[in-house]
C-alpha positions, 0 to 999 in steps of 0.5 A: 621443506614443509613446516608443520605447526600442528594445525591442519592447513586447508585450501579452497574457496570456503576456507575460513569464512562461511557466507552469512545468512541473509537478513530477514528482509533480504530473504525472498520468501519474507519479501513476498509474504510481506508484500502480499500481506500489505497489499491485501490490507490495502485492498481490504481497506478500500472495501470499507466505508471511508466517508459518510455524506450527510445530505441536506434534509429538505422536503424529501428525507434522504439517507446518508451516503456511505462512500467506500475507499475504492470510490474515495481514493481509486489510486489506493486500489491501483497501487495495491494491485501494483504491489501484488504484481510486484510480489509475483515479480519478486518470486521470479526475480534475481538479486538485482531485479529484486532491488528494482522491484523493492524500489517499485514497492516503495513507490507503491507504498508511498502512493497508498499512504499519500492518497489516503492522507489526501482523503483525510485532508480533503474529504469533500474533494475525495467524494465522487465528482457528482456527489461533491458538486451536489453537496457543495452547491446544495442550499442549506436550510437555516431556522430563519428561512422556514 
């Protein structure tokens, strides 16, 4: 009782469908590379000067102070370190754990952006506390006071 239609009939788990290739952002190697790249960019940005403080020039000539990002926004360095640790975690994590690590990466990315914007919004508050107090309380010379 077999009917032959001229087409071969195959059975098995792979019949008729092949698994789709994962998208670029779903590949483990892509996630690791992007994580390392962006966290290194965040680290590199903290080594650069973020703020320049011009001190009052009274009787003593004082040089302008250059404040690097690691001092202006220490949280950016911490979040970049979290991102590098997440890159290691992604390399050994399974599919479900990778989703959790990506959520942690998202939080770290938001933290980097948020803390960077805080420095832009309030540069005086981002200066180290002693310098912020000194520059805020220092009297400024006016032409009339000379």
